[in-house]
C-alpha positions in Angstrom: 7.5 -4.1 7.0 6.8 -5.9 10.2 6.9 -9.7 10.2 3.8 -10.1 12.3 0.8 -8.1 13.6 -2.3 -8.7 15.7 -5.9 -8.6 14.8 -8.1 -8.1 17.8 -11.4 -10.1 17.4 -14.5 -8.0 17.7 -16.8 -11.0 18.1 -16.6 -14.3 20.1 -14.6 -17.2 18.5 -14.3 -20.3 20.6 -11.6 -22.9 19.9 -10.1 -26.0 21.5 -6.7 -25.4 23.0 -3.9 -28.0 22.9 -5.1 -29.2 26.2 -8.5 -30.0 24.7 -10.2 -27.2 26.7 -12.6 -24.8 24.9 -11.7 -21.1 25.2 -12.6 -17.8 23.7 -10.0 -16.3 21.3 -8.9 -12.8 21.9 -6.7 -12.1 18.9 -5.2 -13.6 15.7 -1.5 -13.3 15.1 -1.0 -12.5 11.5 2.4 -13.4 10.0 4.0 -12.0 6.9 3.7 -14.1 3.7 6.7 -15.6 2.0 7.5 -16.5 -1.6 5.6 -19.7 -1.0 2.4 -17.6 -0.8 3.0 -15.6 -4.0 -0.1 -16.8 -5.8 -2.4 -15.7 -3.0 -0.6 -12.4 -2.3 -0.6 -11.5 -6.0 -4.3 -11.9 -6.1 -4.8 -9.7 -3.0 -2.3 -7.1 -4.3 -4.0 -7.0 -7.7 -7.4 -6.6 -6.1 -6.5 -3.7 -3.8 -4.4 -1.9 -6.4 -7.3 -2.1 -8.9 -9.7 -0.9 -6.2 -7.5 2.1 -5.2 -7.0 3.2 -8.8 -10.8 3.0 -9.5 -11.4 5.0 -6.3 -8.9 7.7 -7.2 -10.4 7.9 -10.8 -13.9 8.2 -9.3 -12.8 11.0 -7.0 -11.1 12.9 -9.8 -14.3 12.6 -12.0 -16.4 13.9 -9.0 -14.1 16.8 -8.5 -14.2 17.6 -12.2 -18.0 17.4 -12.3 -18.2 19.8 -9.4 -15.8 22.2 -11.1 -13.1 21.8 -8.4 -9.8 22.7 -10.2 -6.8 20.4 -9.9 -4.1 21.9 -7.8 -1.1 22.7 -9.9 2.2 21.1 -9.1 4.5 23.3 -7.1 7.9 23.2 -8.8 9.6 24.0 -5.4 8.0 21.0 -3.7 10.3 18.2 -2.9 9.1 15.1 -4.7 8.0 12.3 -2.4 7.9 8.6 -3.2 4.6 7.1 -4.2 4.1 4.8 -1.2 0.5 4.1 -0.1 -0.3 5.2 3.4 -1.5 2.2 5.4 -5.2 2.6 5.8 -7.6 1.2 8.4 -8.9 -2.2 7.7 -12.5 -0.9 7.3 -11.3 1.7 4.8 -9.7 -1.1 2.7 -12.8 -3.2 2.8 -14.9 -0.3 1.8 -12.6 0.6 -1.2 -12.7 -3.0 -2.3 -16.5 -3.2 -2.0 -17.0 0.0 -4.1 -14.8 -1.3 -6.9 -15.3 -3.8 -9.7 -13.1 -6.3 -7.9 -14.8 -9.6 -7.4 -15.0 -9.5 -3.6 -16.0 -13.1 -3.3 -13.0 -14.3 -5.3 -10.7 -12.0 -3.3 -12.2 -13.4 0.0 -11.7 -16.9 -1.3 -8.0 -16.1 -2.0 -7.6 -14.7 1.5 -9.2 -17.8 3.0 -6.7 -20.0 1.1 -3.9 -17.9 2.5 -5.2 -17.7 6.0 -5.4 -21.5 6.3 -1.9 -22.0 5.1 0.4 -23.1 8.0 2.0 -20.3 9.8 0.0 -17.4 8.4 -2.6 -17.1 11.1 -2.4 -18.3 14.7 -5.3 -18.0 17.1 -4.2 -16.3 20.3 -0.6 -16.7 18.9 -0.5 -20.5 19.3 -3.2 -22.4 17.5 -3.1 -22.8 13.7 -6.0 -21.2 11.9 -8.2 -23.9 10.2 -11.0 -23.8 7.7 -13.4 -24.9 10.5 -12.3 -21.9 12.7 -12.7 -19.5 9.7 -16.2 -20.9 9.2 -17.1 -20.0 12.8 -15.7 -16.5 12.6 -18.1 -13.7 12.2 -18.5 -12.1 8.8 -17.5 -8.8 10.3 -14.3 -10.2 11.8 -13.4 -12.0 8.5 -13.8 -8.8 6.4 -11.8 -6.7 8.9 -9.2 -9.4 9.1 -8.8 -9.3 5.3 -8.5 -5.5 5.4 -6.0 -5.7 8.2 -3.8 -8.3 6.5 -3.8 -6.2 3.3 -2.8 -3.1 5.2 -0.1 -4.8 7.2 1.5 -7.1 4.6 0.3 -6.3 1.1 0.3 -2.5 0.9 3.2 -2.2 3.3 5.5 -4.3 1.2 
């Protein structure tokens, strides 16, 4: 697992630099959580895992209803580990939105995590604050949550 990743903003987000000048942010540097963040990361992990399981169950029921047979296991196939392939941020948000997961509560947990010192830095230098998150577009926030989950929650 990488220790940091970048989220490129899709919409304008202005902020004050250390020099006191206002500038438009280009990206957010996301940093991996530590044990100190276990409460928030546990909530994110539980949410995405529940959503993935529900999505897989729904797909299996759809295949069964359509009469599509399950593919039998090939005894000659080498068994692979059960790691989850890192998905695009939008895919993660969509899987969460289709599930029974309380998306508002999950977003609240993500917001708590994102405003914790060192987790998110605007343009790699300015600490993310609740005020900056309030000014971020809803689209960027949702994709940021999906990107963080893909890079640090599913990847661990």
